[in-house]
ChimeraX commands (.cxc) that place a marker at each C-alpha (Angstrom):
marker #1 position -10.19,20.93,51.87 radius 0.5
marker #1 position -12.13,24.08,52.71 radius 0.5
marker #1 position -14.45,22.27,55.14 radius 0.5
marker #1 position -11.93,19.92,56.75 radius 0.5
marker #1 position -13.39,18.27,59.87 radius 0.5
marker #1 position -16.56,20.37,59.75 radius 0.5
marker #1 position -19.90,18.66,60.33 radius 0.5
marker #1 position -22.58,19.55,57.78 radius 0.5
marker #1 position -26.26,18.63,57.70 radius 0.5
marker #1 position -27.73,18.70,54.20 radius 0.5
marker #1 position -31.52,18.51,53.91 radius 0.5
marker #1 position -32.90,17.52,50.54 radius 0.5
marker #1 position -29.63,15.66,50.17 radius 0.5
marker #1 position -31.10,12.77,48.22 radius 0.5
marker #1 position -31.28,14.52,44.85 radius 0.5
marker #1 position -30.71,17.67,42.83 radius 0.5
marker #1 position -28.96,20.62,44.45 radius 0.5
marker #1 position -28.93,18.93,47.85 radius 0.5
marker #1 position -27.14,15.86,46.53 radius 0.5
marker #1 position -24.57,17.94,44.67 radius 0.5
marker #1 position -23.97,19.96,47.83 radius 0.5
marker #1 position -23.57,16.88,50.04 radius 0.5
marker #1 position -21.07,15.35,47.64 radius 0.5
marker #1 position -19.10,18.57,47.23 radius 0.5
marker #1 position -18.98,19.33,50.96 radius 0.5
marker #1 position -17.77,15.79,51.65 radius 0.5
marker #1 position -15.06,16.09,49.01 radius 0.5
marker #1 position -13.95,19.30,50.73 radius 0.5
marker #1 position -13.43,17.46,54.03 radius 0.5
marker #1 position -16.81,17.77,55.74 radius 0.5
marker #1 position -18.44,14.95,57.66 radius 0.5
marker #1 position -21.91,14.95,56.14 radius 0.5
marker #1 position -25.40,14.06,57.31 radius 0.5
marker #1 position -27.49,13.37,54.21 radius 0.5
marker #1 position -31.09,14.06,55.21 radius 0.5
marker #1 position -34.05,13.49,52.92 radius 0.5
marker #1 position -37.73,12.60,52.98 radius 0.5
marker #1 position -36.80,9.73,50.65 radius 0.5
marker #1 position -34.80,7.43,52.92 radius 0.5
marker #1 position -33.63,5.24,50.03 radius 0.5
marker #1 position -32.23,8.23,48.14 radius 0.5
marker #1 position -30.50,9.51,51.27 radius 0.5
marker #1 position -28.86,6.12,51.86 radius 0.5
marker #1 position -27.70,5.92,48.24 radius 0.5
marker #1 position -26.05,9.34,48.40 radius 0.5
marker #1 position -24.39,8.60,51.74 radius 0.5
marker #1 position -23.09,5.30,50.35 radius 0.5
marker #1 position -21.73,7.02,47.25 radius 0.5
marker #1 position -19.90,9.50,49.46 radius 0.5
marker #1 position -18.47,6.68,51.57 radius 0.5
marker #1 position -17.41,4.83,48.42 radius 0.5
marker #1 position -15.45,7.93,47.43 radius 0.5
marker #1 position -13.50,7.69,50.68 radius 0.5
marker #1 position -15.37,10.44,52.53 radius 0.5
marker #1 position -17.57,10.47,55.63 radius 0.5
marker #1 position -21.36,10.45,55.50 radius 0.5
marker #1 position -24.40,9.11,57.29 radius 0.5
marker #1 position -28.02,9.20,56.14 radius 0.5
marker #1 position -31.24,10.03,57.96 radius 0.5
marker #1 position -34.86,10.08,56.86 radius 0.5
marker #1 position -36.60,13.35,57.73 radius 0.5
marker #1 position -39.79,15.23,57.01 radius 0.5
marker #1 position -38.57,18.74,57.76 radius 0.5
marker #1 position -42.13,19.96,58.28 radius 0.5
marker #1 position -42.23,18.00,61.54 radius 0.5
marker #1 position -40.27,19.70,64.37 radius 0.5
marker #1 position -39.66,16.38,66.14 radius 0.5
marker #1 position -38.13,14.89,62.99 radius 0.5
marker #1 position -35.92,17.94,62.50 radius 0.5
marker #1 position -34.72,17.50,66.08 radius 0.5
marker #1 position -34.07,13.81,65.51 radius 0.5
marker #1 position -31.98,14.70,62.46 radius 0.5
marker #1 position -29.87,16.96,64.67 radius 0.5
marker #1 position -29.59,14.21,67.28 radius 0.5
marker #1 position -28.20,11.85,64.61 radius 0.5
marker #1 position -25.54,14.41,63.71 radius 0.5
marker #1 position -24.56,14.84,67.36 radius 0.5
marker #1 position -24.54,11.11,68.08 radius 0.5
marker #1 position -22.40,10.44,65.01 radius 0.5
marker #1 position -20.04,13.40,64.87 radius 0.5
marker #1 position -20.32,15.13,68.29 radius 0.5
marker #1 position -21.13,18.55,66.88 radius 0.5
marker #1 position -22.57,20.62,64.03 radius 0.5
marker #1 position -20.92,23.43,62.07 radius 0.5
marker #1 position -23.04,23.85,58.92 radius 0.5
marker #1 position -26.69,23.50,57.96 radius 0.5
marker #1 position -27.77,23.53,54.31 radius 0.5
marker #1 position -31.55,23.74,54.03 radius 0.5
marker #1 position -32.09,22.21,50.62 radius 0.5
marker #1 position -35.41,20.42,51.20 radius 0.5
marker #1 position -38.15,21.93,49.08 radius 0.5
marker #1 position -41.13,21.24,46.87 radius 0.5
marker #1 position -42.66,23.03,43.90 radius 0.5
marker #1 position -46.34,23.40,43.08 radius 0.5
marker #1 position -47.95,25.31,40.24 radius 0.5
marker #1 position -51.21,27.22,40.48 radius 0.5
marker #1 position -52.89,30.56,41.09 radius 0.5
marker #1 position -54.81,31.43,44.25 radius 0.5
marker #1 position -57.95,30.20,42.53 radius 0.5
marker #1 position -56.71,26.70,41.77 radius 0.5
marker #1 position -54.35,26.09,44.71 radius 0.5
marker #1 position -56.23,24.02,47.23 radius 0.5
marker #1 position -55.76,24.03,50.99 radius 0.5
marker #1 position -53.74,20.80,51.04 radius 0.5
marker #1 position -51.28,22.03,48.41 radius 0.5
marker #1 position -50.85,25.45,50.03 radius 0.5
marker #1 position -50.28,23.99,53.48 radius 0.5
marker #1 position -47.79,21.38,52.26 radius 0.5
marker #1 position -45.69,23.89,50.30 radius 0.5
marker #1 position -45.55,26.19,53.33 radius 0.5
marker #1 position -44.89,23.28,55.68 radius 0.5
marker #1 position -41.85,22.09,53.74 radius 0.5
marker #1 position -40.34,25.20,52.19 radius 0.5
marker #1 position -40.95,27.78,54.90 radius 0.5
marker #1 position -41.78,25.98,58.13 radius 0.5
marker #1 position -39.28,23.22,57.43 radius 0.5
marker #1 position -36.47,25.72,56.98 radius 0.5
marker #1 position -37.46,27.33,60.27 radius 0.5
marker #1 position -37.65,24.07,62.23 radius 0.5
marker #1 position -34.25,22.92,60.98 radius 0.5
marker #1 position -32.66,26.27,61.82 radius 0.5
marker #1 position -34.27,26.27,65.26 radius 0.5
marker #1 position -33.00,22.76,65.99 radius 0.5
marker #1 position -29.45,23.49,64.83 radius 0.5
marker #1 position -28.88,27.02,66.13 radius 0.5
marker #1 position -28.18,26.14,69.79 radius 0.5
marker #1 position -25.43,23.76,68.71 radius 0.5
marker #1 position -23.82,26.26,66.34 radius 0.5
marker #1 position -23.82,28.82,69.15 radius 0.5
marker #1 position -22.33,26.27,71.55 radius 0.5
marker #1 position -19.67,25.48,68.95 radius 0.5
marker #1 position -18.66,29.16,68.85 radius 0.5
marker #1 position -20.21,29.88,65.47 radius 0.5
marker #1 position -21.19,28.29,62.22 radius 0.5
marker #1 position -22.96,28.74,58.92 radius 0.5
marker #1 position -26.56,28.25,57.84 radius 0.5
marker #1 position -27.30,28.28,54.11 radius 0.5
marker #1 position -30.96,28.45,53.21 radius 0.5
marker #1 position -32.35,27.97,49.72 radius 0.5
marker #1 position -34.61,30.75,48.52 radius 0.5
marker #1 position -35.19,31.26,44.80 radius 0.5
marker #1 position -34.77,33.88,42.12 radius 0.5
marker #1 position -38.56,33.66,42.03 radius 0.5
marker #1 position -39.41,34.72,45.55 radius 0.5
marker #1 position -36.23,36.53,46.58 radius 0.5
marker #1 position -36.19,39.03,43.73 radius 0.5
marker #1 position -39.47,38.85,41.83 radius 0.5
marker #1 position -42.59,36.77,41.40 radius 0.5
marker #1 position -43.83,34.54,38.64 radius 0.5
marker #1 position -47.36,33.74,37.62 radius 0.5
marker #1 position -49.03,30.42,38.38 radius 0.5
marker #1 position -46.75,29.62,41.36 radius 0.5
marker #1 position -48.40,31.54,44.20 radius 0.5
marker #1 position -47.64,29.05,46.99 radius 0.5
marker #1 position -44.04,28.46,45.96 radius 0.5
marker #1 position -43.24,32.16,45.51 radius 0.5
marker #1 position -44.81,33.03,48.84 radius 0.5
marker #1 position -42.85,30.33,50.65 radius 0.5
marker #1 position -39.54,31.43,49.15 radius 0.5
marker #1 position -40.26,35.09,49.89 radius 0.5
marker #1 position -40.68,34.03,53.51 radius 0.5
marker #1 position -37.37,32.17,53.46 radius 0.5
marker #1 position -35.68,35.34,52.20 radius 0.5
marker #1 position -36.79,37.53,55.09 radius 0.5
marker #1 position -36.38,34.73,57.62 radius 0.5
marker #1 position -32.76,34.45,56.52 radius 0.5
marker #1 position -32.17,38.17,57.03 radius 0.5
marker #1 position -33.88,38.17,60.43 radius 0.5
marker #1 position -31.85,35.22,61.68 radius 0.5
marker #1 position -28.65,36.78,60.36 radius 0.5
marker #1 position -29.29,39.87,62.47 radius 0.5
marker #1 position -30.34,37.91,65.56 radius 0.5
marker #1 position -27.32,35.62,65.68 radius 0.5
marker #1 position -24.46,37.65,64.19 radius 0.5
marker #1 position -22.86,38.36,67.55 radius 0.5
marker #1 position -22.85,34.62,68.28 radius 0.5
marker #1 position -20.77,34.21,65.11 radius 0.5
marker #1 position -23.51,32.29,63.33 radius 0.5
marker #1 position -23.78,33.44,59.73 radius 0.5
marker #1 position -27.10,32.94,57.95 radius 0.5
marker #1 position -27.26,33.38,54.19 radius 0.5
marker #1 position -29.25,32.02,51.27 radius 0.5
marker #1 position -28.54,30.97,47.75 radius 0.5
marker #1 position -31.20,32.00,45.25 radius 0.5
marker #1 position -31.15,29.54,42.37 radius 0.5
marker #1 position -32.52,30.40,39.03 radius 0.5
marker #1 position -34.17,27.50,37.19 radius 0.5
marker #1 position -31.85,24.54,37.61 radius 0.5
marker #1 position -31.92,21.18,35.87 radius 0.5
marker #1 position -33.13,19.04,38.75 radius 0.5
marker #1 position -35.68,16.25,39.16 radius 0.5
marker #1 position -37.99,18.72,40.94 radius 0.5
marker #1 position -38.14,21.08,37.97 radius 0.5
marker #1 position -38.43,18.23,35.49 radius 0.5
marker #1 position -41.45,16.98,37.43 radius 0.5
marker #1 position -43.46,20.08,36.44 radius 0.5
marker #1 position -41.93,21.07,33.07 radius 0.5
marker #1 position -41.67,19.04,29.89 radius 0.5
marker #1 position -38.31,18.91,28.05 radius 0.5
marker #1 position -39.67,21.37,25.48 radius 0.5
marker #1 position -40.79,23.74,28.23 radius 0.5
marker #1 position -37.37,23.44,29.90 radius 0.5
marker #1 position -35.62,24.38,26.65 radius 0.5
marker #1 position -37.96,27.29,25.96 radius 0.5
marker #1 position -37.58,28.57,29.52 radius 0.5
marker #1 position -33.78,28.35,29.39 radius 0.5
marker #1 position -33.68,30.31,26.14 radius 0.5
marker #1 position -35.16,33.35,27.92 radius 0.5
marker #1 position -32.15,33.78,30.25 radius 0.5
marker #1 position -29.07,35.86,29.36 radius 0.5
marker #1 position -26.86,32.76,29.54 radius 0.5
marker #1 position -29.38,30.75,27.53 radius 0.5
marker #1 position -29.33,27.59,29.64 radius 0.5
marker #1 position -30.45,26.02,32.88 radius 0.5
marker #1 position -28.22,25.93,35.91 radius 0.5
marker #1 position -26.51,22.71,36.93 radius 0.5
marker #1 position -26.81,21.42,40.52 radius 0.5
marker #1 position -23.05,21.50,41.02 radius 0.5
marker #1 position -22.99,25.22,40.16 radius 0.5
marker #1 position -25.36,25.88,43.05 radius 0.5
marker #1 position -23.31,23.63,45.30 radius 0.5
marker #1 position -20.18,25.69,44.71 radius 0.5
marker #1 position -22.04,28.84,45.73 radius 0.5
marker #1 position -23.15,27.07,48.90 radius 0.5
marker #1 position -19.55,25.98,49.52 radius 0.5
marker #1 position -18.44,29.61,49.51 radius 0.5
marker #1 position -21.08,30.51,52.08 radius 0.5
marker #1 position -20.21,27.49,54.24 radius 0.5
marker #1 position -16.49,28.18,54.25 radius 0.5
marker #1 position -14.35,30.74,56.05 radius 0.5
marker #1 position -13.91,32.49,52.71 radius 0.5
marker #1 position -17.26,34.20,53.41 radius 0.5
marker #1 position -16.45,35.08,57.03 radius 0.5
marker #1 position -17.83,38.66,56.68 radius 0.5
marker #1 position -20.96,37.61,54.77 radius 0.5
marker #1 position -24.28,37.25,56.58 radius 0.5
marker #1 position -27.84,38.08,55.62 radius 0.5
marker #1 position -26.95,37.85,51.94 radius 0.5
marker #1 position -29.08,36.54,49.10 radius 0.5
marker #1 position -26.64,35.09,46.57 radius 0.5
marker #1 position -28.24,34.92,43.13 radius 0.5
marker #1 position -27.04,31.96,41.08 radius 0.5
marker #1 position -29.32,32.35,38.10 radius 0.5
marker #1 position -27.43,32.86,34.85 radius 0.5
marker #1 position -28.38,36.55,34.83 radius 0.5
marker #1 position -32.12,35.88,35.09 radius 0.5
marker #1 position -32.81,38.56,37.71 radius 0.5
marker #1 position -30.31,41.03,36.29 radius 0.5
marker #1 position -32.73,41.98,33.53 radius 0.5
marker #1 position -36.07,41.80,35.35 radius 0.5
marker link #1:1,2 radius 0.2
marker link #1:2,3 radius 0.2
marker link #1:3,4 radius 0.2
marker link #1:4,5 radius 0.2
marker link #1:5,6 radius 0.2
marker link #1:6,7 radius 0.2
marker link #1:7,8 radius 0.2
marker link #1:8,9 radius 0.2
marker link #1:9,10 radius 0.2
marker link #1:10,11 radius 0.2
marker link #1:11,12 radius 0.2
marker link #1:12,13 radius 0.2
marker link #1:13,14 radius 0.2
marker link #1:14,15 radius 0.2
marker link #1:15,16 radius 0.2
marker link #1:16,17 radius 0.2
marker link #1:17,18 radius 0.2
marker link #1:18,19 radius 0.2
marker link #1:19,20 radius 0.2
marker link #1:20,21 radius 0.2
marker link #1:21,22 radius 0.2
marker link #1:22,23 radius 0.2
marker link #1:23,24 radius 0.2
marker link #1:24,25 radius 0.2
marker link #1:25,26 radius 0.2
marker link #1:26,27 radius 0.2
marker link #1:27,28 radius 0.2
marker link #1:28,29 radius 0.2
marker link #1:29,30 radius 0.2
marker link #1:30,31 radius 0.2
marker link #1:31,32 radius 0.2
marker link #1:32,33 radius 0.2
marker link #1:33,34 radius 0.2
marker link #1:34,35 radius 0.2
marker link #1:35,36 radius 0.2
marker link #1:36,37 radius 0.2
marker link #1:37,38 radius 0.2
marker link #1:38,39 radius 0.2
marker link #1:39,40 radius 0.2
marker link #1:40,41 radius 0.2
marker link #1:41,42 radius 0.2
marker link #1:42,43 radius 0.2
marker link #1:43,44 radius 0.2
marker link #1:44,45 radius 0.2
marker link #1:45,46 radius 0.2
marker link #1:46,47 radius 0.2
marker link #1:47,48 radius 0.2
marker link #1:48,49 radius 0.2
marker link #1:49,50 radius 0.2
marker link #1:50,51 radius 0.2
marker link #1:51,52 radius 0.2
marker link #1:52,53 radius 0.2
marker link #1:53,54 radius 0.2
marker link #1:54,55 radius 0.2
marker link #1:55,56 radius 0.2
marker link #1:56,57 radius 0.2
marker link #1:57,58 radius 0.2
marker link #1:58,59 radius 0.2
marker link #1:59,60 radius 0.2
marker link #1:60,61 radius 0.2
marker link #1:61,62 radius 0.2
marker link #1:62,63 radius 0.2
marker link #1:63,64 radius 0.2
marker link #1:64,65 radius 0.2
marker link #1:65,66 radius 0.2
marker link #1:66,67 radius 0.2
marker link #1:67,68 radius 0.2
marker link #1:68,69 radius 0.2
marker link #1:69,70 radius 0.2
marker link #1:70,71 radius 0.2
marker link #1:71,72 radius 0.2
marker link #1:72,73 radius 0.2
marker link #1:73,74 radius 0.2
marker link #1:74,75 radius 0.2
marker link #1:75,76 radius 0.2
marker link #1:76,77 radius 0.2
marker link #1:77,78 radius 0.2
marker link #1:78,79 radius 0.2
marker link #1:79,80 radius 0.2
marker link #1:80,81 radius 0.2
marker link #1:81,82 radius 0.2
marker link #1:82,83 radius 0.2
marker link #1:83,84 radius 0.2
marker link #1:84,85 radius 0.2
marker link #1:85,86 radius 0.2
marker link #1:86,87 radius 0.2
marker link #1:87,88 radius 0.2
marker link #1:88,89 radius 0.2
marker link #1:89,90 radius 0.2
marker link #1:90,91 radius 0.2
marker link #1:91,92 radius 0.2
marker link #1:92,93 radius 0.2
marker link #1:93,94 radius 0.2
marker link #1:94,95 radius 0.2
marker link #1:95,96 radius 0.2
marker link #1:96,97 radius 0.2
marker link #1:97,98 radius 0.2
marker link #1:98,99 radius 0.2
marker link #1:99,100 radius 0.2
marker link #1:100,101 radius 0.2
marker link #1:101,102 radius 0.2
marker link #1:102,103 radius 0.2
marker link #1:103,104 radius 0.2
marker link #1:104,105 radius 0.2
marker link #1:105,106 radius 0.2
marker link #1:106,107 radius 0.2
marker link #1:107,108 radius 0.2
marker link #1:108,109 radius 0.2
marker link #1:109,110 radius 0.2
marker link #1:110,111 radius 0.2
marker link #1:111,112 radius 0.2
marker link #1:112,113 radius 0.2
marker link #1:113,114 radius 0.2
marker link #1:114,115 radius 0.2
marker link #1:115,116 radius 0.2
marker link #1:116,117 radius 0.2
marker link #1:117,118 radius 0.2
marker link #1:118,119 radius 0.2
marker link #1:119,120 radius 0.2
marker link #1:120,121 radius 0.2
marker link #1:121,122 radius 0.2
marker link #1:122,123 radius 0.2
marker link #1:123,124 radius 0.2
marker link #1:124,125 radius 0.2
marker link #1:125,126 radius 0.2
marker link #1:126,127 radius 0.2
marker link #1:127,128 radius 0.2
marker link #1:128,129 radius 0.2
marker link #1:129,130 radius 0.2
marker link #1:130,131 radius 0.2
marker link #1:131,132 radius 0.2
marker link #1:132,133 radius 0.2
marker link #1:133,134 radius 0.2
marker link #1:134,135 radius 0.2
marker link #1:135,136 radius 0.2
marker link #1:136,137 radius 0.2
marker link #1:137,138 radius 0.2
marker link #1:138,139 radius 0.2
marker link #1:139,140 radius 0.2
marker link #1:140,141 radius 0.2
marker link #1:141,142 radius 0.2
marker link #1:142,143 radius 0.2
marker link #1:143,144 radius 0.2
marker link #1:144,145 radius 0.2
marker link #1:145,146 radius 0.2
marker link #1:146,147 radius 0.2
marker link #1:147,148 radius 0.2
marker link #1:148,149 radius 0.2
marker link #1:149,150 radius 0.2
marker link #1:150,151 radius 0.2
marker link #1:151,152 radius 0.2
marker link #1:152,153 radius 0.2
marker link #1:153,154 radius 0.2
marker link #1:154,155 radius 0.2
marker link #1:155,156 radius 0.2
marker link #1:156,157 radius 0.2
marker link #1:157,158 radius 0.2
marker link #1:158,159 radius 0.2
marker link #1:159,160 radius 0.2
marker link #1:160,161 radius 0.2
marker link #1:161,162 radius 0.2
marker link #1:162,163 radius 0.2
marker link #1:163,164 radius 0.2
marker link #1:164,165 radius 0.2
marker link #1:165,166 radius 0.2
marker link #1:166,167 radius 0.2
marker link #1:167,168 radius 0.2
marker link #1:168,169 radius 0.2
marker link #1:169,170 radius 0.2
marker link #1:170,171 radius 0.2
marker link #1:171,172 radius 0.2
marker link #1:172,173 radius 0.2
marker link #1:173,174 radius 0.2
marker link #1:174,175 radius 0.2
marker link #1:175,176 radius 0.2
marker link #1:176,177 radius 0.2
marker link #1:177,178 radius 0.2
marker link #1:178,179 radius 0.2
marker link #1:179,180 radius 0.2
marker link #1:180,181 radius 0.2
marker link #1:181,182 radius 0.2
marker link #1:182,183 radius 0.2
marker link #1:183,184 radius 0.2
marker link #1:184,185 radius 0.2
marker link #1:185,186 radius 0.2
marker link #1:186,187 radius 0.2
marker link #1:187,188 radius 0.2
marker link #1:188,189 radius 0.2
marker link #1:189,190 radius 0.2
marker link #1:190,191 radius 0.2
marker link #1:191,192 radius 0.2
marker link #1:192,193 radius 0.2
marker link #1:193,194 radius 0.2
marker link #1:194,195 radius 0.2
marker link #1:195,196 radius 0.2
marker link #1:196,197 radius 0.2
marker link #1:197,198 radius 0.2
marker link #1:198,199 radius 0.2
marker link #1:199,200 radius 0.2
marker link #1:200,201 radius 0.2
marker link #1:201,202 radius 0.2
marker link #1:202,203 radius 0.2
marker link #1:203,204 radius 0.2
marker link #1:204,205 radius 0.2
marker link #1:205,206 radius 0.2
marker link #1:206,207 radius 0.2
marker link #1:207,208 radius 0.2
marker link #1:208,209 radius 0.2
marker link #1:209,210 radius 0.2
marker link #1:210,211 radius 0.2
marker link #1:211,212 radius 0.2
marker link #1:212,213 radius 0.2
marker link #1:213,214 radius 0.2
marker link #1:214,215 radius 0.2
marker link #1:215,216 radius 0.2
marker link #1:216,217 radius 0.2
marker link #1:217,218 radius 0.2
marker link #1:218,219 radius 0.2
marker link #1:219,220 radius 0.2
marker link #1:220,221 radius 0.2
marker link #1:221,222 radius 0.2
marker link #1:222,223 radius 0.2
marker link #1:223,224 radius 0.2
marker link #1:224,225 radius 0.2
marker link #1:225,226 radius 0.2
marker link #1:226,227 radius 0.2
marker link #1:227,228 radius 0.2
marker link #1:228,229 radius 0.2
marker link #1:229,230 radius 0.2
marker link #1:230,231 radius 0.2
marker link #1:231,232 radius 0.2
marker link #1:232,233 radius 0.2
marker link #1:233,234 radius 0.2
marker link #1:234,235 radius 0.2
marker link #1:235,236 radius 0.2
marker link #1:236,237 radius 0.2
marker link #1:237,238 radius 0.2
marker link #1:238,239 radius 0.2
marker link #1:239,240 radius 0.2
marker link #1:240,241 radius 0.2
marker link #1:241,242 radius 0.2
marker link #1:242,243 radius 0.2
marker link #1:243,244 radius 0.2
marker link #1:244,245 radius 0.2
marker link #1:245,246 radius 0.2
marker link #1:246,247 radius 0.2
marker link #1:247,248 radius 0.2
marker link #1:248,249 radius 0.2
marker link #1:249,250 radius 0.2
view
C-alpha cells in the first residue's frame, strides 16, 4: 500500500497507460480521480476500481481548457478534501511533416499534450503546496525527450515541451516539497498507438527495439508508481525512460 490514503488525479485515465495507472494507484491505496475526455470510459474505469473494493470517482475533462482543468481539481477537493498526486496522462498522437500538418491538427496536439499538461499542473500546484508537498508525473515520450522521429512533427514538438516544462517546474517548486518528474514511454501497446499503426506496422516497429517488443501499459504504470511514492523522495526533474532500450542505442 505505497499510496495509502493519498489522493491522485489521473488524466487520460479512461484507457491505455492512464487506465493502468489509475487501477494500480488505487490498488496501492490511493483515492483516485479518473479524468478523461471520454466521460463513458472514465466512468467505466472508476466503476471497475470501485468493484475491486477501492476508491475512485470519474470526471469528464478536456485538459486543453483551463476552466475544465480547474473543475477537475474542484471535484477532487469536493470528494477527497485534498490532492497529493497528479498524473498527466492525457495525450493525442498525430502523424505528419510540417508540410502536411494543418493548423487545426497542430493546434490541437499542442493544446492537449503541452498546454493541457501545463493547465493541469497550474490548477493542482497550489493544493500540493498547501498539503506540504506532493508529486506530479508528466508523460513525455522517448520521441521528444531523447530524440525525434520523422513524420510526427507536432507530437515530437509537444513532448519536447513537456520535457523542459517538467524540469522547469521541478526547479521552481522543489523547496515547497513538490516533486515534478516525467515518464518517457517508448512505443506502448495502447489504443492510441493502434489508431495510427496497423498490426503489421506494430510488429515491425517492435522488432527494431533491443527487447523486441512493445511496452505494456502496466509497465509504464509501475514506473509512475515509483515516482508517485515516497520511494522516489530525492527524485525531481527526472526523465524516466521506460522504452525497452529504444533510446539506449540511438
